[in-house]
Each structure stands twice: as structure tokens, then as C-alpha cells.
Steps between C-alpha positions, in 0.01 A plus 500: 500500500446852359687827524283802488584875481172604649289392802198314387623442134456126553408435861594626851876493517662232716828686531653839427823492300757785538826571336747778502547697183520194266293490187535129392388333812123525410561315167723243666254432787210483261678235290588295807147530643351367191687165562302452824152379534261666733273793535724731703553846372813702575447876501800660339412861420712659227427839662521398858297649783834601640764688304792291356740390757823309479647238725344412829299828502250320295395325817359826620206461259346232729325766710371688194375186325308393808339848518391464131391133508450363849429154373871455391716337764752326265792695339769397258803733453747459211813706563820515297812438718675809355243728681587337834872502452498866403578734792636227727860535613651160411852407438590412146415139428268470800164340398163591644377180663159391627572602866589855395182535288287331777608767744428780257145354434439474877599865549289623199184312614534600871529870388157449334350342828497155351585237765678197366361182634711256287758547236642225286819559302607138462399513135761589228690822542268798492165334560311589815162379628362721780188468723433828668233706669393866443269566784264202512545414124720203427714543187686253274796676337733355243814688409708384206844658440570464134839458342814304571707807572288793380192446296245255353659519152786281644260225579316522166833484323591196697160334424561563126835339526344196682204459272640605163872464548540861369709749693328844530650797687280578800375828375140596404583580136670167439218307666229686303690440167529125593126470579395686190718279278410171652142538612314797353618432139369137524147608614 
């Protein structure tokens, strides 16, 4: 599987990938995609056809992407949990669960005239598989909410602990320092 910044760099894209304002997701997704066989290309523009959005507003890009490349009907959205939690009135200690996020996704998509045919959220917290329709077009939409409480760095830190038995603070600087020390210097 390949991750491409431009349409036609390798082949027609199989899926559009959208994120909020994150900068590391492209590199993380490219590293993960290299582990999978196949000829699929994920179109992950660094300068997206839509201006940077955070949280579930990134779902608004579906309509724009379809206008730019009508062949795309599969979408993957990677969203940090912190951008969903912000602006929501929650009591201290309340966690945002799948049913809360599911309702927010349904509202966002219906506001963009996307009818949800089926939505699975029986996957781990924060993973949704949606089959929808925009006019006569059938869409497959994957929404991944990253982070245990706030952001993807928490999950990366946990993975480093599991794989290397090294505790790293879940902050970008600490993770980058760890990766430089353990992987880049060895190359």
C-alpha cells in the first residue's frame, strides 16, 4: 500500500486521507502502509484541497474531494481526540465515549447531505466504519479517533513501552528524541 501526496503520483488513489491540523500523521501512515501488501494508493495531500480543519470538521472535505476527484468513494479520517473534546461542555472526569462521538459524526455528515446507510462502532473506542450515500454515490468512510484521552502521542508512547520497555512521555518532542536515538542513528 502506498501513501501519496499528489493525485497520480503512483496510481489513481483508492482513498482520500484527511486529518485535522496534525503534522506527523503523514509519516506515521506511510510507515504503517509500507507493512501492507497491495497496490492501493492513499491520497494524503500535505496541502489539502480544503483548508486545515480540526476535529470532526475535517469530514466536511468529503464534498470538496468528490468535486476534485469523482473516482474517490473511500475516505479515511484520522482525528486527535483532543479536537473533539474541546468546546464540549462535559463534567470533570467524564470521558467522551463511542456513542457521543457517533452522534456527532451523524450530525456532521447529515449537515453535508450524506445519508448514513450503516455505521459500525463495535470496534475499539474511537473507530467507526460508515457506509453512506451522497446523492447516488455510495461512500465508504472510516473515522479513527486517535489518542487514549487526548492525542495519538499517548498511543505511540504506550506502544514504545510495550515494544521496547522504555517509558516515554506522550509528547512530540520526547517521541521524536526517542526515534532519533533508537532508529535514525542506527541507519
